[in-house]
C-alpha positions as a printed Julia matrix, in Angstrom:
250×3 Matrix{Float64}:
  58.57  84.12  117.27
  59.63  81.41  119.73
  58.48  77.87  119.12
  58.28  75.33  121.96
  61.11  73.13  120.59
  63.36  76.15  120.35
  62.49  77.18  123.91
  63.36  73.7   125.23
  66.72  73.85  123.51
  67.46  77.27  124.96
  66.6   76.02  128.46
  68.82  72.9   128.09
  71.74  75.0   126.85
  71.5   77.5   129.66
  71.25  74.93  132.42
  74.03  72.9   130.86
  76.19  76.0   130.89
  75.36  76.9   134.48
  75.7   73.48  136.05
  78.28  71.72  133.96
  80.61  69.59  136.05
  84.26  68.86  135.73
  85.24  66.24  133.16
  86.17  62.67  134.15
  89.83  63.52  133.46
  89.77  66.2   136.18
  88.66  63.79  138.99
  90.29  60.42  138.22
  93.3   59.49  140.39
  96.48  57.86  139.07
  95.52  58.22  135.44
  98.85  56.81  134.12
  99.02  53.89  136.58
  98.63  50.84  134.3
  96.98  47.57  135.42
  99.41  45.14  137.07
 102.06  47.89  137.12
 104.16  48.19  140.3
 105.75  51.25  141.82
 108.64  50.53  144.18
 108.27  52.14  147.55
 111.54  54.08  147.88
 110.57  56.02  151.01
 111.23  53.28  153.51
 109.23  55.5   155.74
 109.6   55.54  159.52
 108.21  58.41  161.66
 110.78  60.61  163.36
 110.38  62.37  166.57
 109.83  66.12  166.55
 109.92  68.93  169.1
 106.75  68.98  171.26
 105.91  65.36  170.47
 104.22  63.49  173.28
 106.02  60.2   173.77
 104.96  57.04  175.59
 107.72  54.73  176.8
 107.23  51.39  178.56
 110.09  49.22  179.65
 109.84  45.5   180.53
 112.28  42.8   181.52
 112.36  39.42  183.24
 112.69  41.11  186.6
 109.66  43.47  186.57
 110.56  44.91  189.94
 113.88  46.11  188.57
 112.08  48.06  185.76
 109.74  49.99  188.07
 112.01  53.03  188.34
 111.89  53.36  184.54
 108.06  53.22  184.29
 106.81  56.29  186.19
 103.06  56.56  186.71
 100.49  58.57  188.6
  97.54  57.36  190.71
  97.16  54.0   192.34
  95.42  50.72  191.91
  93.12  50.53  188.92
  93.55  54.33  188.39
  97.26  54.06  187.6
  98.28  55.97  184.5
 101.68  55.97  182.9
 103.53  59.28  182.59
 104.23  60.49  179.12
 107.18  62.62  178.04
 107.2   65.83  175.97
 110.18  66.48  173.72
 111.47  69.93  174.62
 112.64  72.67  172.25
 116.21  71.22  172.29
 114.95  67.75  171.31
 115.31  66.0   174.68
 113.14  64.31  177.27
 113.94  63.96  180.99
 113.86  60.22  181.58
 114.17  58.54  185.04
 117.58  57.3   186.0
 119.05  57.93  182.48
 118.53  61.68  182.67
 118.43  63.77  179.5
 117.74  61.65  176.43
 117.76  63.06  172.94
 114.88  61.88  170.72
 114.39  64.63  168.13
 115.14  63.37  164.6
 115.37  59.75  165.64
 113.1   57.11  164.17
 111.09  54.91  166.51
 113.35  51.92  165.87
 116.56  53.95  166.43
 115.13  55.33  169.68
 114.35  51.8   170.83
 117.89  50.64  170.09
 119.42  53.58  171.92
 117.23  53.07  175.02
 117.86  49.34  175.14
 121.58  49.97  174.98
 121.52  52.52  177.78
 119.11  50.47  179.93
 121.26  47.35  179.55
 123.59  48.86  182.19
 120.76  48.48  184.76
 118.58  45.66  183.38
 119.06  42.29  181.87
 117.6   41.96  178.33
 115.3   45.02  178.53
 112.49  45.41  176.09
 111.32  48.94  175.16
 108.03  49.98  173.66
 107.97  53.57  172.46
 105.35  55.44  170.45
 104.23  58.83  169.38
 100.92  59.75  171.1
 100.17  62.99  169.33
 100.02  61.61  165.8
  97.28  63.6   164.16
  96.7   65.16  160.7
  94.5   68.04  159.55
  92.54  68.02  156.28
  91.33  71.38  154.91
  89.72  72.78  151.84
  87.62  71.0   149.21
  87.27  67.7   151.05
  84.0   66.16  152.13
  84.77  65.96  155.88
  87.55  68.38  156.73
  88.96  68.42  160.26
  91.7   67.06  162.47
  92.11  63.28  162.75
  93.95  61.33  165.39
  95.97  58.43  163.92
  96.16  55.34  166.05
  99.23  53.86  164.26
 102.55  55.37  163.36
 102.11  55.83  159.62
  99.4   56.86  157.22
  99.55  57.55  153.5
  98.11  60.61  151.79
  95.52  58.46  150.06
  94.46  56.92  153.44
  94.17  60.38  154.95
  91.95  61.51  152.08
  89.85  58.39  152.71
  89.44  59.36  156.36
  88.02  62.73  155.12
  85.47  60.95  152.95
  87.4   61.63  149.67
  87.85  64.94  147.91
  84.83  66.99  147.04
  84.01  66.92  143.28
  85.19  70.53  143.24
  88.63  69.64  144.74
  91.66  70.26  142.58
  93.38  66.92  142.35
  96.55  68.0   140.54
  97.76  70.51  143.19
  97.35  69.07  146.67
  99.46  70.87  149.26
 100.99  69.21  152.3
 102.38  71.52  154.97
 104.95  69.98  157.23
 106.95  71.18  160.23
 110.64  70.4   159.75
 112.82  71.53  162.73
 110.6   74.5   163.37
 110.2   75.55  159.71
 106.95  75.09  157.82
 107.66  73.42  154.49
 105.02  72.97  151.78
 105.03  70.29  149.05
 102.53  70.01  146.23
 101.54  66.72  144.6
  99.37  65.65  141.67
  97.03  62.84  142.57
  96.25  62.25  138.88
  99.89  61.19  138.23
 101.46  58.07  139.63
 104.65  60.07  140.49
 103.08  61.16  143.76
 103.41  57.57  145.05
 107.13  58.21  145.5
 106.74  61.75  146.84
 108.31  62.55  150.24
 104.8   63.4   151.47
 103.12  60.2   150.33
 103.55  59.09  153.91
 102.33  61.74  156.28
 104.02  62.63  159.5
 102.52  63.84  162.8
 100.77  67.23  162.6
 100.9   67.47  158.76
  98.27  69.66  157.2
  96.7   68.67  153.83
  95.04  71.45  151.85
  92.84  70.72  148.85
  92.47  73.7   146.59
  89.07  74.28  144.95
  89.08  73.88  141.17
  88.01  76.44  138.56
  84.44  75.23  138.7
  84.21  75.97  142.44
  85.92  79.37  142.24
  83.52  80.43  139.51
  80.47  79.17  141.38
  79.7   82.59  142.82
  79.71  84.07  139.33
  77.3   81.39  138.19
  75.05  82.05  141.16
  75.06  85.72  140.26
  74.02  84.95  136.67
  71.44  82.48  137.76
  68.93  85.15  138.87
  69.3   86.98  135.58
  68.98  83.8   133.5
  65.9   82.66  135.47
  64.3   86.1   134.84
  65.01  85.78  131.09
  63.6   82.21  131.1
  60.43  83.47  132.83
  60.1   86.2   130.2
  60.61  83.64  127.33
  58.02  81.25  128.79
  55.49  84.03  129.23
  56.02  85.29  125.66
  55.78  81.79  124.24
  52.49  81.16  126.07
  51.06  84.42  124.81
  52.2   83.88  121.23
  51.06  80.22  120.93
  47.69  80.79  122.51
């Protein structure tokens, strides 16, 4: 014979089993990062140009008329738009006057130095501004707002990228984040554990253009379908228990 207190305990147990969440240990980042502790940034990260990058280059100097051949544009008047350059499969762009210029693999600062050196033959004290215009990242998997995000600057950390996506879903697996990166035409994957401070010195802590971040669902998410399948059965059992208790106690 079921008593009401026993029925309540049964219901609490069943719902606790069905809807239990991951423990705090599963979702906390940087668990071994102590207060006031410092981690030296050994990456010294600078983005490097890749094949198919879209590159913006603007040259200036004291004599602005002299730099006009190096700043190609389309349109006229207020509708003038600078021409961008695409790095070809061999790693080069076709630049006015200078001809073929290799950019693949160079950092932004190294490319600036190289262009200033070559332009100095034609200009006095040239200044070069160069940037990657297709810097975007893609966030997939158990993240609150997955999608492709355009990055306005030239560097973004993995944590900042996760912040753009609204943080990981509670069902996201924090100890096995995968970053897929294109290196010279080869897709390379690296996995990091956000719960351990070691990922702060990982080669993928700073993301590069067109990186893909995939967040794997944890065991609670992958077993959700099984819980959903059991839910109907459990609710039926609960309905039966309630009915029997009402009949017995009346």
